[in-house]
N, C-alpha and C positions, 0 to 999 in steps of 0.2 A: 609447475606453475598452475596447470589446469586442475590438478588434483587438489591443491590448496584452495583454489577458487570454488571448486565443487563442494569441498568440505564446509567452507564458510557459507555458501549459499544454502546448503542443506541444513546447517544449524540455524540460519535465519528463517528458513521455511518452517522448520520444526517449532521455533519460538513463536512465529506468527500463527501457525495452525493451532498449536497448543494454547497459546494465550487467548486467541479469539474463542476457542471452544470452552476454555475455563471461564471466560466472561459471560458467554451466552448460555451455558448450561444452567447456572442457578437462576438467571433471569427467566429463561424459558420454563423451567420447572415451577417457578413462582407464579407464572401466568397460566399454568395448567397444560402445557404442551408436553409431548413425550421427549425422551432424551434425544432420539434421532432427529426429531423435528427442531428441537432447540439448537442443536449443534449445526444442522444444515442451514438454518436461518442465520445463525451467527456467522457462518462462513460466507453466506451470500452477502450479508451486510459488510463484512470486513473486505471481501473481494471486490465488491463494487466501489467501496471507498478507496481502496488502493488503486483501482483502475482510474478513477477520477483524479486522484493525487498524482499518479504517474503521467497522466495527460497534461496536467497543468505544470508539472515540473519540466516536462519535455518541451513545452511551448513557451518557456521563459525566454524573454528577449535577450538581446546582446548587451543591453544597458544594465548596469549594476549600481546600486546606491553607494555613495562614497561619503564617509564621515558621519557626522551627527546631523540631526534635523529631519529624521524620517518619521516623525509622529504626525498625527492627523492635521494639526494646524500650523505646521512649520512653514516658514517662508524660504528657508535654506534647503534646497534639495540638489545637492551636487551629484552628478551622474558621471560615470566613467564607462568605457567600453570593456567588456569582458575579454580576457585573453583566450587563446585556443584551449588551454588546459581547463579553464572554467567551463567553457562551452562543451567540451568533451565530457567532463564530469557530470554536467547537467543531463546530457543525453544518456550516459551510462546509468545514472541513478534512475532516470525514467524507465529504462529498459528493465532494470531489476524490479522496480515497484510494479510495473505493469505485468511482468511475469508472475510475481507473487500473487497479484490480484486475480489473474487468470487461473492459476492453480487452485486458489481458494474457491473460485466459482465452480470449477470442475469437481472439487471435493464436495462442495455443497450440493451439487446436482447428484453426485453418486450417493451421498448420505440421505438424500430426501426419500422418504418411504412412500410418498404419494405417487411417485412415478417409477416405472420399471425401465431401466436403460436397455435391457436386453430381452 
């Protein structure tokens, strides 16, 4: 069970790290930055975005929307209480997203050539 979870998390981490680097590299080079600087700033941006997203996912309340009518000018807003599985899933998703964001920030700091970590 733990081996499969570690494999899924490492694949997700690889996809997020690689995807953010592939998006940041051409944009950074287009703006005149070096390769290392482009990738590190991309990882900083992606990591901080994931940390914020994880914070808001984890702080989601116990009320969930039910049915239709959740657009901006709706007068019908039915609400139900989330069950224990939904609340557990929300906290678990928050933990995964925050961990991914923290790893990206650490990778961004390690790849940043302006500062020497050791």
